[in-house]
N, C-alpha and C positions, 0 to 999 in steps of 0.2 A: 504494500500500500504506500509505503514511504517513497518507493521508486516512482510510482505513478504521480504522486503529488509533486515530486521533484521535477519530473519531465514536464508536467503541466506548467510549473513556474518558469522553467526554461523556455517553453513555447511562448508564454505570456511576455516575458522580458524580451525575447527575440522579436516578437511581433511589434512590441513598443519601439525597439531599436530600429527596425526596418521602417516604421512610420516616421521616425525622426530623420532617418536617412533620406526617405522620399520627400519629406517636407523641405529639407535643406537643398536637395538636388533639384527638385522640380519647382521650387518657389511657390508651392501651393497650387500649381497650374494643372495638376493631374488628379485622377481619382485614386491613384495608388496609395496615397496617405490615408484616405478615408477607408479604403478596403483593408489596409493593415490595422487600423484602429478598430474596425468592425470585427476583424478576426481576433484581436486581443480581447474584446468584450465577449465574443463567443467562447474563447478559451477560458475566460474567468467564470462565465456562467457554467460551463461544463465542469470546471473544477469544483464549484460550489455544489452542483448536483451530485458529483461523484462523492464528495465528502458526506453529503446527506444520506446517500444510498449506502455507503460503507458503514456509517453509524447505525443505520436502521438494520442492516444485515449482521451487525456485530463484528465487522472486520476491524473497527477502531473503537476504543472505549473512551469515555470522558475521563478527564484527569481528576475530577473530584474537587476542583477549586470552588470555593464558595465565597 
């Protein structure tokens, strides 16, 4: 499970970096920046759903912090 979360974080950071690259290179004149940011949002939502499902199925446990 930790590996899946780490991969998701790497994808999110990579997508954010590519959006910054496209923003600087294209000066905001193309749709590549928007597409990269939309992909980042999609990866973030996917990670959130993955964590919820893993918690529900018992793959991860709450830490017990109150």
